[in-house]
Z-matrix of the N, CA and C atoms (Angstrom, degrees):
N
C 1 1.447
C 2 1.518 1 110.39
N 3 1.318 2 114.91 1 151.37
C 4 1.459 3 122.30 2 177.95
C 5 1.530 4 108.14 3 -123.41
N 6 1.317 5 116.40 4 132.85
C 7 1.458 6 121.12 5 179.86
C 8 1.528 7 109.98 6 -123.79
N 9 1.344 8 114.55 7 142.62
C 10 1.453 9 121.67 8 173.96
C 11 1.525 10 107.47 9 -120.09
N 12 1.321 11 115.90 10 126.03
C 13 1.459 12 120.24 11 -178.89
C 14 1.526 13 109.17 12 -123.58
N 15 1.341 14 114.90 13 118.76
C 16 1.461 15 121.28 14 -179.27
C 17 1.527 16 110.54 15 -94.78
N 18 1.323 17 114.99 16 155.07
C 19 1.459 18 121.12 17 173.96
C 20 1.517 19 108.75 18 -153.89
N 21 1.324 20 115.61 19 162.99
C 22 1.459 21 119.92 20 173.36
C 23 1.508 22 115.77 21 107.53
N 24 1.322 23 118.12 22 -4.53
C 25 1.459 24 119.45 23 178.31
C 26 1.518 25 111.02 24 -72.26
N 27 1.333 26 115.23 25 173.83
C 28 1.450 27 119.44 26 178.48
C 29 1.504 28 112.47 27 160.47
N 30 1.340 29 115.23 28 -165.30
C 31 1.452 30 122.78 29 -179.47
C 32 1.524 31 109.06 30 -105.33
N 33 1.321 32 116.33 31 131.41
C 34 1.465 33 120.55 32 -179.12
C 35 1.522 34 108.72 33 -143.80
N 36 1.315 35 116.29 34 152.06
C 37 1.467 36 119.69 35 176.09
C 38 1.516 37 110.89 36 -79.08
N 39 1.302 38 115.32 37 154.63
C 40 1.468 39 120.39 38 176.61
C 41 1.531 40 109.72 39 -54.59
N 42 1.331 41 114.88 40 136.70
C 43 1.453 42 120.97 41 -176.82
C 44 1.513 43 113.56 42 93.40
N 45 1.310 44 116.74 43 -11.57
C 46 1.453 45 121.67 44 -178.50
C 47 1.520 46 112.74 45 -83.42
N 48 1.325 47 115.30 46 -174.61
C 49 1.460 48 122.52 47 -176.76
C 50 1.522 49 111.26 48 -132.14
N 51 1.309 50 114.73 49 151.88
C 52 1.455 51 123.03 50 171.26
C 53 1.515 52 108.47 51 -143.07
N 54 1.334 53 115.85 52 154.23
C 55 1.457 54 120.90 53 174.75
C 56 1.511 55 108.81 54 -125.90
N 57 1.322 56 115.26 55 120.02
C 58 1.454 57 121.34 56 176.86
C 59 1.521 58 109.95 57 -95.18
N 60 1.325 59 115.22 58 145.73
C 61 1.458 60 121.45 59 175.69
C 62 1.515 61 108.87 60 -128.26
N 63 1.316 62 115.81 61 151.19
C 64 1.462 63 121.20 62 176.91
C 65 1.518 64 107.79 63 -143.34
N 66 1.320 65 115.87 64 116.12
C 67 1.460 66 121.73 65 179.79
C 68 1.528 67 109.61 66 -102.87
N 69 1.315 68 115.01 67 131.32
C 70 1.463 69 121.94 68 179.50
C 71 1.521 70 108.33 69 -103.68
N 72 1.328 71 116.59 70 131.95
C 73 1.460 72 120.08 71 -179.57
C 74 1.516 73 109.73 72 -140.84
N 75 1.330 74 115.24 73 167.11
C 76 1.451 75 119.80 74 177.36
C 77 1.513 76 111.55 75 120.17
N 78 1.330 77 115.15 76 -152.62
C 79 1.469 78 121.48 77 -175.74
C 80 1.524 79 109.99 78 -85.77
N 81 1.333 80 115.70 79 81.78
C 82 1.460 81 122.57 80 -171.16
C 83 1.521 82 110.44 81 -112.57
N 84 1.342 83 116.04 82 132.24
C 85 1.458 84 120.65 83 167.46
C 86 1.526 85 109.99 84 -95.30
N 87 1.311 86 116.06 85 -45.72
C 88 1.459 87 120.18 86 176.79
C 89 1.521 88 109.24 87 -159.30
N 90 1.330 89 114.63 88 156.91
C 91 1.456 90 121.28 89 177.12
C 92 1.514 91 108.19 90 -116.91
N 93 1.302 92 117.01 91 122.93
C 94 1.458 93 121.71 92 -178.37
C 95 1.530 94 109.46 93 -91.04
N 96 1.306 95 117.62 94 -112.05
C 97 1.457 96 120.86 95 -178.75
C 98 1.529 97 110.75 96 -70.33
N 99 1.329 98 115.79 97 137.77
C 100 1.461 99 121.75 98 173.35
C 101 1.518 100 107.76 99 -126.44
N 102 1.316 101 115.73 100 153.43
C 103 1.459 102 116.85 101 -178.14
C 104 1.507 103 113.90 102 -164.50
N 105 1.311 104 113.58 103 172.77
C 106 1.457 105 122.71 104 175.37
C 107 1.518 106 109.29 105 -124.36
N 108 1.316 107 114.86 106 137.57
C 109 1.454 108 123.09 107 175.33
C 110 1.518 109 107.20 108 -127.19
N 111 1.329 110 116.80 109 163.67
C 112 1.452 111 119.27 110 176.67
C 113 1.519 112 110.06 111 -143.10
N 114 1.332 113 113.95 112 154.99
C 115 1.455 114 119.94 113 178.61
C 116 1.511 115 109.20 114 -138.93
N 117 1.319 116 115.41 115 116.09
C 118 1.460 117 121.63 116 176.80
C 119 1.529 118 109.11 117 -89.13
N 120 1.322 119 118.16 118 157.87
C 121 1.471 120 120.70 119 -179.76
C 122 1.528 121 111.64 120 -55.84
N 123 1.321 122 115.20 121 129.47
C 124 1.457 123 120.43 122 177.95
C 125 1.508 124 115.25 123 77.18
N 126 1.332 125 116.63 124 5.39
C 127 1.464 126 119.76 125 -178.84
C 128 1.513 127 110.77 126 -121.93
N 129 1.331 128 115.68 127 163.71
C 130 1.454 129 120.81 128 177.79
C 131 1.526 130 110.30 129 -78.58
N 132 1.324 131 115.46 130 155.56
C 133 1.454 132 120.37 131 175.22
C 134 1.527 133 108.83 132 -64.77
N 135 1.328 134 116.04 133 136.27
C 136 1.457 135 119.94 134 -178.17
C 137 1.519 136 110.85 135 -130.29
N 138 1.326 137 114.63 136 153.71
C 139 1.454 138 121.49 137 177.85
C 140 1.517 139 110.19 138 -69.95
N 141 1.324 140 115.88 139 135.56
C 142 1.464 141 120.97 140 171.56
C 143 1.526 142 109.44 141 -103.00
N 144 1.333 143 116.22 142 -56.50
C 145 1.463 144 119.78 143 -178.75
C 146 1.520 145 109.42 144 -163.05
N 147 1.329 146 115.57 145 152.35
C 148 1.452 147 121.57 146 174.99
C 149 1.524 148 109.68 147 -132.64
N 150 1.336 149 115.10 148 160.45
C 151 1.454 150 120.66 149 178.33
C 152 1.520 151 108.84 150 -147.32
N 153 1.330 152 115.98 151 133.97
C 154 1.457 153 120.53 152 177.97
C 155 1.528 154 110.18 153 -84.89
N 156 1.317 155 114.73 154 172.68
C 157 1.465 156 119.00 155 179.71
C 158 1.531 157 111.14 156 -62.72
N 159 1.326 158 116.15 157 -27.95
C 160 1.463 159 120.25 158 178.51
C 161 1.522 160 112.63 159 -95.61
N 162 1.346 161 116.06 160 19.94
C 163 1.468 162 122.73 161 171.40
C 164 1.528 163 115.02 162 70.41
N 165 1.317 164 116.99 163 25.13
C 166 1.459 165 119.67 164 170.35
C 167 1.525 166 107.34 165 -83.51
N 168 1.321 167 116.16 166 126.25
C 169 1.464 168 120.13 167 -173.91
C 170 1.524 169 111.76 168 -113.16
N 171 1.311 170 113.60 169 158.56
C 172 1.452 171 122.66 170 174.77
C 173 1.520 172 106.62 171 -145.04
N 174 1.327 173 116.91 172 141.41
C 175 1.465 174 118.07 173 179.67
C 176 1.519 175 110.70 174 -145.16
N 177 1.318 176 115.06 175 158.79
C 178 1.456 177 121.17 176 178.22
C 179 1.531 178 109.97 177 -68.78
N 180 1.305 179 116.08 178 147.76
C 181 1.465 180 120.36 179 179.92
C 182 1.532 181 111.14 180 -58.04
N 183 1.313 182 116.75 181 -32.57
C 184 1.465 183 120.35 182 -175.72
C 185 1.527 184 113.49 183 -68.54
N 186 1.338 185 116.49 184 -16.61
C 187 1.468 186 118.71 185 -178.01
C 188 1.525 187 112.63 186 -117.27
N 189 1.317 188 117.22 187 -4.13
C 190 1.475 189 120.28 188 -178.89
C 191 1.526 190 110.19 189 -58.01
N 192 1.316 191 114.97 190 134.64
C 193 1.464 192 120.56 191 179.98
C 194 1.511 193 113.49 192 85.02
N 195 1.334 194 117.68 193 -9.97
C 196 1.474 195 120.98 194 179.25
C 197 1.529 196 112.41 195 -117.83
N 198 1.329 197 117.03 196 -38.11
C 199 1.467 198 121.89 197 -177.97
C 200 1.521 199 109.60 198 -107.67
N 201 1.335 200 116.17 199 143.96
C 202 1.453 201 121.78 200 176.95
C 203 1.514 202 109.59 201 -131.45
N 204 1.324 203 116.26 202 125.46
C 205 1.459 204 121.18 203 176.04
C 206 1.517 205 108.91 204 -98.16
N 207 1.328 206 115.50 205 142.04
C 208 1.473 207 120.83 206 176.91
C 209 1.518 208 107.95 207 -149.73
N 210 1.317 209 116.27 208 169.04
C 211 1.458 210 120.20 209 -179.96
C 212 1.517 211 110.32 210 -147.30
N 213 1.318 212 114.77 211 154.42
C 214 1.461 213 122.57 212 173.82
C 215 1.523 214 106.22 213 -121.23
N 216 1.322 215 116.57 214 103.08
C 217 1.459 216 120.37 215 -174.93
C 218 1.530 217 111.67 216 -66.68
N 219 1.316 218 117.25 217 -30.10
C 220 1.468 219 120.25 218 178.72
C 221 1.526 220 111.63 219 -66.90
N 222 1.329 221 116.30 220 -28.39
C 223 1.467 222 121.50 221 -178.88
C 224 1.525 223 112.36 222 -103.67
N 225 1.337 224 117.54 223 0.54
C 226 1.472 225 121.51 224 -177.84
C 227 1.530 226 110.94 225 52.44
N 228 1.309 227 114.86 226 44.61
C 229 1.460 228 120.34 227 -173.69
C 230 1.522 229 110.22 228 -130.22
N 231 1.331 230 115.19 229 141.06
C 232 1.456 231 121.77 230 174.82
C 233 1.528 232 108.01 231 -119.25
N 234 1.327 233 115.16 232 145.18
C 235 1.453 234 121.58 233 -177.22
C 236 1.531 235 110.57 234 -122.56
N 237 1.324 236 115.83 235 155.46
C 238 1.455 237 121.06 236 171.25
C 239 1.522 238 107.31 237 -135.18
N 240 1.325 239 116.07 238 107.67
C 241 1.457 240 121.76 239 175.59
C 242 1.518 241 107.97 240 -87.79
N 243 1.307 242 116.43 241 119.48
C 244 1.461 243 121.51 242 -175.97
C 245 1.524 244 109.15 243 -115.35
N 246 1.320 245 116.22 244 115.20
C 247 1.463 246 122.41 245 179.91
C 248 1.520 247 109.96 246 -115.35
N 249 1.319 248 115.39 247 162.38
C 250 1.467 249 122.15 248 178.09
C 251 1.528 250 110.23 249 48.34
N 252 1.307 251 115.51 250 51.37
C 253 1.459 252 120.57 251 -176.50
C 254 1.520 253 111.48 252 -65.95
N 255 1.323 254 114.45 253 146.40
C 256 1.456 255 122.77 254 -179.74
C 257 1.527 256 109.51 255 -120.40
N 258 1.325 257 117.82 256 156.14
C 259 1.475 258 118.90 257 177.49
C 260 1.529 259 112.88 258 -55.26
N 261 1.323 260 117.05 259 -31.98
C 262 1.468 261 119.74 260 -179.58
C 263 1.524 262 112.72 261 -72.57
N 264 1.325 263 118.25 262 -6.08
C 265 1.455 264 121.31 263 173.05
C 266 1.519 265 112.05 264 -82.55
N 267 1.331 266 117.33 265 -6.50
C 268 1.453 267 121.12 266 179.20
C 269 1.519 268 110.65 267 -61.20
N 270 1.326 269 115.98 268 125.01
C 271 1.459 270 121.25 269 -176.73
C 272 1.526 271 108.60 270 -177.67
N 273 1.324 272 114.92 271 171.29
C 274 1.465 273 120.67 272 166.12
C 275 1.529 274 106.41 273 -89.62
N 276 1.318 275 115.83 274 126.68
C 277 1.456 276 121.88 275 -178.59
C 278 1.532 277 109.52 276 -101.77
N 279 1.327 278 114.81 277 129.50
C 280 1.453 279 122.22 278 -177.07
C 281 1.533 280 109.88 279 -114.85
N 282 1.311 281 114.61 280 136.72
C 283 1.452 282 121.59 281 173.19
C 284 1.528 283 108.93 282 -89.68
N 285 1.315 284 116.19 283 147.08
C 286 1.466 285 122.40 284 -177.77
C 287 1.515 286 109.00 285 -138.97
N 288 1.328 287 116.62 286 142.07
C 289 1.467 288 119.17 287 178.00
C 290 1.516 289 110.05 288 -147.63
N 291 1.317 290 115.42 289 141.08
C 292 1.465 291 122.23 290 172.71
C 293 1.523 292 106.47 291 -98.16
N 294 1.330 293 116.01 292 114.03
C 295 1.460 294 121.38 293 -168.27
C 296 1.519 295 110.57 294 -122.23
N 297 1.329 296 115.24 295 132.47
C 298 1.458 297 120.75 296 168.08
C 299 1.528 298 105.93 297 -90.35
N 300 1.339 299 115.73 298 111.46
C 301 1.462 300 117.77 299 -177.85
C 302 1.527 301 110.05 300 -90.88
N 303 1.320 302 116.72 301 -174.65
C 304 1.466 303 121.02 302 -170.06
C 305 1.526 304 113.67 303 -85.10
N 306 1.340 305 118.87 304 4.91
C 307 1.473 306 119.12 305 -178.44
C 308 1.520 307 114.49 306 -68.05
N 309 1.337 308 125.13 307 -43.58
C 310 1.468 309 126.21 308 -0.60
C 311 1.524 310 112.29 309 -97.55
N 312 1.309 311 115.63 310 134.69
C 313 1.460 312 123.37 311 172.76
C 314 1.514 313 109.12 312 -129.94
N 315 1.321 314 115.29 313 147.58
C 316 1.462 315 120.77 314 175.72
C 317 1.521 316 107.69 315 -96.73
N 318 1.310 317 117.37 316 122.56
C 319 1.456 318 120.49 317 -177.98
C 320 1.512 319 112.89 318 -135.99
N 321 1.313 320 115.88 319 159.65
C 322 1.458 321 122.80 320 176.04
C 323 1.522 322 107.93 321 -105.12
N 324 1.300 323 116.06 322 125.69
C 325 1.459 324 121.53 323 -175.06
C 326 1.522 325 110.39 324 -122.19
N 327 1.340 326 114.92 325 149.95
C 328 1.467 327 121.80 326 -178.48
C 329 1.520 328 110.80 327 -125.26
N 330 1.313 329 115.97 328 147.80
C 331 1.444 330 121.25 329 169.77
C 332 1.519 331 110.65 330 -81.78
N 333 1.328 332 115.71 331 177.68
C 334 1.464 333 121.03 332 -175.66
C 335 1.518 334 111.66 333 -84.30
N 336 1.306 335 117.82 334 -13.41
C 337 1.459 336 121.74 335 178.23
C 338 1.513 337 112.16 336 98.34
N 339 1.322 338 115.57 337 146.94
C 340 1.459 339 121.44 338 175.89
C 341 1.529 340 108.66 339 -134.48
N 342 1.318 341 116.51 340 134.97
C 343 1.455 342 121.47 341 -174.84
C 344 1.527 343 110.81 342 -80.66
N 345 1.323 344 115.49 343 131.37
C 346 1.465 345 122.25 344 171.94
C 347 1.529 346 107.01 345 -119.77
N 348 1.310 347 116.31 346 122.32
C 349 1.453 348 121.46 347 179.71
C 350 1.528 349 109.20 348 -123.21
N 351 1.331 350 116.20 349 124.41
C 352 1.462 351 121.66 350 -179.14
C 353 1.526 352 108.11 351 -113.57
N 354 1.311 353 115.99 352 117.63
C 355 1.457 354 120.49 353 -178.94
C 356 1.530 355 110.15 354 -91.92
N 357 1.332 356 114.78 355 147.92
C 358 1.472 357 119.65 356 -178.49
C 359 1.516 358 111.83 357 -88.92
């Protein structure tokens, strides 16, 4: 089994910062693409940012220049540094990872989500 556990969400005022973390554990051979997605009430889940094992990143236009994704391969952890937060960033943030497990099978795994609320 593979588990993703997120942390770091919370309530922050507009203009503030938060750092999300997501640790991947379990029967892992390697972790390929990792990413963050978010889902606001009444809206579809959307991509926030992704990062490859070799640190190539991609992010949504709405967060460019404010959010930074990074990863620590030794710790099987991905981070999302969120600066200059806006009320429209309020959402549940989900961690995602493409994992080669020990079977071996390649699978896509999700965390349980962490709430980020930005007050105006």
